[in-house]
N, C-alpha and C positions, 0 to 999 in steps of 0.2 A: 359635410366630409361622406365621399359616396362612401355608400357602403356597397359588398361584397357579396356576389352570392353562387353561392357550390348550386352543385349535387343536383338533378334530375332535371332538365328545365329543355327539353327535347317537343316538338310541339307551342310549346311555349313561344308566345306574339313578345318579339323586341321593345312593342306601346304598352303590354302587358306588364312587364319585369322592371322598367321606367322605374311605370306606375309601384312597384313593392320599391322598389332603390330610393322613390321618392318616400318612402315612411321616414327618409331617417332624418327629412325633418323638423320633424317633427318632436319632441325634444317631452317628455313626462319626467311630471311632479316624481318627487323623493317621495309620497308621501302618497303618490300613485302607482296600483300593482304595475300596469302601462296605459298608456293613457287611449280613453277612448276611441279616440278616430285611431288609430294604429290596428286597436280589435275589435275594429268593424273591417277594415282594409284585408285584414289576412281574411278573417271571415269566409269575405267577398272571393277571394285569391282561390279561399281552400274548393270551399264549390266551384267555383267556374272551373278549375283544374282539379277535379278533384285526386289532389294529391296537400300533403304532409306539407307545413308549409315550419322549419323550424329560424327563431328571432338569438340573439344577444343580445341583454340590454344591460349595462352598464349600472355603477352603480347613480352615478348623477343624470343618468335618465337618457341617455343618446342611443340608437340601433346601431350596432356594428359591424353585424351578420347575418345573414339570411339562408340559406340552408333550402332546395323542393323534392321531397322523395315519394315516390307513390307508396297508395297504402299504410300507413307503418314499416316504411323500410325508408324515411332518411337519413339521412347520414351528416349527424352535427357540425355546424359551417367550423371546423378546426381556429382553435383558440392562438394566436400568434402574442411567444411571454405569454407559458402557461403557467403563471406564476398569479396572472389576473385573475386566477380563474376565483376565488375564493370571494367576491367582486363583485361576480356577474350570475345573474340569473336566464337563465335558458328558458322560454317562454313560447310551444309548438303546438299544432293543432293536430288532432284526429279527425277526419270531415270523415266517419262513420259513427257520428255524433258520440261513442262512451267516452266523459271528461275525466275519466279515470284514467291516471299514471299506472305504470306497464312495469315489469322487474328489472328489465334495461331502464327506461327510466332515473328509477333509482338507481338503479348501477350503476349512470353515466351523472348523477350526481357526486354519487360515492368518487367518482373515479377523477373527474375534470374539478371535484370538490369545491361547486359553484358552491354561491348562496343559498340560493331555490331551484329547483324546477316546477313546467307548471305544465299542465295540460287548460285545454278547449276544445268540450268538444263541437265539433258544429256538424247541425244534421236538417237538408229543406231550410237553405242558407241561416239559420236560425244558432243558435248559442247557446248549449244543453246544458250545458254546466263547466265548472273552475272545476282541479283538484291539483294545490300549492302541495311543495315535498321541502319539508330544510334541513341539516342535516344536525345529527346530535351525535356529534361525537364520532364511539363505532359506532352506535348502538342505531338500532335501529331512526326512520328520515321519522321525519314530525310531520300528518295532515294537516294542512286546512280546506276544507271543503266550502265552494263559492255557487249562489244560485245564481242567474240573470240576472236576479229580479237586484239579489241585497252586493252585487260586489262592488257597483260605480262606488259603495259607503267605503269600504273594506281597504282601510291604513297601513299600506303596505311596510311603511317605515318605524309602528307601531310593535308594527308583527315581530317586523326586529329586535327591537327594543322586550319587549319581551320576552321576546325567546335565547337572548345572549347568553342567559346562564343556564340551556341548557345544548345547547351548542358552540363546544368553545373553539377553534379554530382545532383543526386539525394539525397535527403533524405529519409532514414527507413519513412517506412507512417505510422502512426498513424490515430486512430481515430479521431473524433470532441473535445475529450475529454481528448486528448495528456493518452488515454490509453495506455499499453500493450499488445499485441495480443500474444496469445496463440494457439499453433495445442496440441488436447489431443488426447493419445494412452490409449489403454487399453486390458490387457490379459482380453480374456473372458472363458465361461464352453461352450457355445453355443450361434449360431446364435441372435436368437431372442432374448434372454439378453443384448443383443451391445445396444437396449435407454437408455434398465431401467439401463445400470451400469455407460453411461456418460452421464446422468441427472441429478443425485449427482451430480459429480466431476464440468461439465457446471454449479451450482450449487455454488458448489465452488470459480470455480472461478474466478464467477461474484461475490462475495459478497468478495473475495482480489482486485477488482478492475480490474481484466485483458476481456478482451472482445477473446469470442474464435470465431474463422477464420478459425479454420477445423476440423477434427478426424479421426481418423485409428482405427480398430483391428482386433487382427486376431486371434483364435481359441487360447487356453492353451497350451491343451496335440504337437503346434507348436514351443511355446515359449526356448528365448532360455538363458542359466546359464551365457552368459557373457555377449554377448545379446540386451536383454531380447524380440527379432523381434525375427522372421526368416529373415535367409540371404536376402531371400528373398522378404517377407515382411518387414524388412528393407531396402534397394532398391528402394520400391514402396513410404516406404516414402520418400524414400531423392525427389525421382520426387513431390510428390507430396507438402513437403513444398518447391517447387522452385517456385510455384504456389500460393505462399501468399507472408504477408508478415509478418511474426509468427516469434515471440521475445523472442517467451520459447514454448518452451516443454514439458509440465507436462503428468504425466507418472498417468493411474489412483493407482498403489500399487508402493509399499516401493522398492527403487533400491538395488544394492549389490552396494558398489562403483566400480568394474568392470563395472559394465550393465553402471550408467552412465558416464564413459569415456569414453564406446565406444560407445554410443548416442552420446556426444557431438565431440567425436574426426569424425564423423560418418556425423554430421548433421549444424555443426557448431553452433548450440544454447546453449544458456541454456537452460541447460535438471532440470527440478523440479521433486522430488516426491511427489506420499499422503500425506507423512506426515510431508517434505516441505512446505506443501503447506499452509494442516492446519494450522500448525505451524507461520505460517506470516500472515493472518489469526486470531490468537489468540493475536497476537507482533497488530492488530493493537485495538485490542478489549479490550487488560488489562490494565485496569483502574485505578487500588490501586499497590503496594510497591510488594505484593504477587503475585500474578498475575505477575507483569511482574517481579518480579523469578522466578519465578517455566516456564513463555516462556522465558527466557534467558537459566536458565538449561535446559530445553530441550531443545534446536534447537543445545546449544555447546555440547549435549552426539549423538544426530541426526550425525550431522558434522565433527561432532572426527572421524569417520571408513573411512570419504571423503579425509582425509590430506595424500599423496605420502610422503610425506620426516619428515624429520625433519625442524624447519622450515617453508617451503615450503605454499605460499600463496595459500590461492581457490578461484584460478585463476576464477571459473564459477560466483563467486558475482559480479555483476557489477553496479550493483541497479536496484532497479524494487519488483517488486512482488519476493518474497523466500531471498528478503535481510533486512528485518525488526527485528528490533529486539535488539540484542546486540549490532548489528553499524561494518560495514566494518570495525576500529582497534581490537575491543574482536574479528572476525569474520578470522586474520590476522593473530593472535595467533597462534605459533606452539607446535607440543605433548605437552609439559612440562606445558606448559602457560597456555593452553589452560585445560591441569586435573589441576591446580592450581587454576583457577577462577569456574570452578565446584566446587571443593571442600570448597571452599567460598564458593558458590552458598550455598550446602547444608545444608552448619556451619551455617547460614543468615535464609534458611527456617525452617530450626530445631528448634531456636529462636519464629517466628516467628508464627508456632505450641504450642509454649508454651504460646506465646499471646493469641490463639485463641483458649486453651483447656478452661486457666484462663476466657476467656467470657463465655465458652462454660459451667464451675459449676455454674456461675453461671447464670445460666438459667436454669440451673440442679434445681441446688437451688431453684431455685422458684415457682419450682410444675410446671408448665407447660409442657403442653407436645409438645413433634417434632414433627413435618409435612412435609417433603422436598417431594416437587416436582420433578418425573424421568421425565425424555422420552428422544427423539433422537430429536437431534438439530433442531430445529425450528418448533416446533408445537404447539404452542398458548402457553408455562408455564409461560412464566412473563405476558403473556394478558392476564391468570387468578389468577395471584394474584393480577394486579392491581382491577381486578376485584373484586374479594376477599372482598377485603379491600374499596372499593368503598360502594359494599351493601349488608356489615355490621358494617358500617359508620363511616368507619376510613376518613383519610385523604391519598389518594394514594401522592406518593411521589415518584411513579417510574415514567423512562419514557417512553414512548407507544412505544408496540415491533415492532422494524420494520418483513420485509417480507427476511429476510435473516437470513444464518446459522450463529454457532454461536453468536449472537448477544446476550448475558448473557454470561462474563469469570463468573464474578466476583462476589463470592454468596453474593447472602442479602438475611436476613433473617430481618419477623416483625414479631411484635404480632398481634393480631386478634382474638378478642369478636364476638365469633357467636351467642351465647344467655350468660344469667346472668348465665348458668350457666357453661361455658362452653368455654377456651380460649383455641383458641392455640400459636405455635409459627413455622408461616408461613416459610422454606426456600426457595432462589428460584434458583435452581443451574446448569452447564456446561449443553448445553446435550450431550446427547452420538450421539454416529456415527459409520457405520460399518467399519471397518478393522483399526481398533484404536488401531494401535499399544501401545504392556505393558508395554515398556520406558514414551512412551507420556503419558500413565491411571497413574501409578508415579509416573510422576513431578507434576499431577495437588493431587495426595493421600489428599494433605490437603482438597483443593475447595471441597471433595469429602466426603471428614470427615460428614462432617453434613448426608450425606445420610446413613453412621456407624449409629450416634448415632439419628436417628430419627424413634421416635415409630411406627410409617406409615408413607406409603409412596403413594405419587398420581401419575400414572403415565397416564403420556399425551398423548393421542398421534395423530394424525392428521389421522381420520376415513379420509378421505378422498382422499388420499394420497394412488395410484397406488401396493406400495409396503410400506404398513402397516400394513399386517404381518407376514414380513423380519427387517421395524420396530422397535414392537414388540420383536423377537427373538433377534435382535442386544440389544435392554436395557435390558433382560435377561443375556444378556449372560455377561455383561459389571456388574450388579449386579452381576451374579455368582462369579465373577473375583471378587469385592470387600465384598464377603461373605453375601450381603443381598438378597440372594432372597427367603428367609426361610418367612421376616419381614412383616406384612398384610399390604394389600396392594387392594385399588381399582383401574380403569380405569375409566383417563373421555374418552370418545371419544366426541376427540371437531371438528367441520367445520362442523359435518352434513348436513348442510341447500346447500351440494356440490355436496351429495347427488344422487344422478342419484337410483343407484338400491339395495330398500331396504333390499333384501334376502344377499349382501352384505356385508351390516350393522352389519345381525343377525347372519352371519359365524361367524364376526369379535369378535362380543360384548357376543360370544356364550366357549369360545378361551381365554377367559380372565376374571378374580376375579369382585365379582362387578361393572362392565359398567353402567353408565352413561353417554344416549346420548344428546350431548349440542352442538350448537355453541355460544362461547363465543364474536364472531363480533356478533349475531345474538342478544347479550347481556341477555339469555335463563335466569332465576333466576339459583341457588344456591342451591339452600333450597334440591334437593334431595343430591347431595354431602355433606351437612351439617349434615343431618340424617344419610349414611352411615360410615363419618368417626367419628359422637357420637358414633354409634355402635361398631363400630375398637376400640375407646379406651377404651370403659366400662369396 
């Protein structure tokens, strides 16, 4: 077995690195802490390089990986398939002669769920002492000290047996609510965009019921077609994951099958891309039969390319975020049966479209103009519809809007009499979002048909959002795809009570058609909206 060596290798001869690699030919006996020859070589190379050396040793006694670093700054070698951690021991040297484990060593023992963590003090080319720490449940680690004279007599297997009752296997940490924990990754065009890019992904994760425990980004120009991240950043990602209890890795882009499999292999975690995360939210939100059909169709089309062979199950789907919707049984279908299910869903959706078309014709015969609410997700569209019904004397049977992305998935149409001479049909639609895949848009075309049929569009914008301009551009792009960009439109600049800089608001208003500044939460009147709407419909 060829052992991988990572870390700071600058100035080290290739022949010396080969000497370190050759140690993987030596197998440590089960009763030994470490093979005497391996320990001897680690001490020699530590003294020669004046750097720490860390190695992973499997329970069977095989050296799996090594890392080199300068003066207590060594980064532990990555573990591929982190579930193996509970069967691994990490042994590393301290070139300053201090053999005691540091608080960081104790932290790594717990976060990586290692079997044990051992430090070897090295001074003047000799062993100064050994300290071993074992995990002891959620409490402090149990410590064993060995001298340079008696370490060879130490029975490692017996020590595990004696401590087994004190060291139960640590369950995977969850939050108080039992939520999954996610680590976010993204490619960004420049470093200044980091916070803005991941802010929305964090909000998506929160909406899906996942807690975020960390994030990492890389400039897009350094990304790789095979592994998404470049090799160096991928190694950093594995190290960062070892410091967390993340259950799932969530990517801000749509991953290719190769990228997804590479990330899964390198990290040992379930991997979910942006599209899969949005679909998971849709699966939670869909209430109507139509909505559920659309979600299942979109999920199956998204998952189909990730099947690597006839009849092979999607092993990454082990429950939790990204697995809701069609259910485990349907997701384990092979390619042929999955395609059959897709064809069946498309036929069912065609029947739904026909039924909705009949309803639409009935509304058309009523002679009432159709007005559709459009906008980025979580801008206040449902709140507007509720306020509109209340302020025009109608009875609102709508649920209160939630401060979550995609709070509305199924379309809602209600009749509203604005004044004795004007009555409209107002439709609330699913919110738009950036990086919305074309296939996802096609799957929800039945829902968005209300937008196509509308006489006037009301574009609701969260004017207080730092990316309000970008959100407006995203909505315009989606409307272009729906061939609705030329429809008459008025703009509702919502949440103006949260804006501190009036100049920013005026600049945004100057960019959009028929702007109306309003705060729905504050209960502002909708009369200016109805005045403009009446002129657009006349």
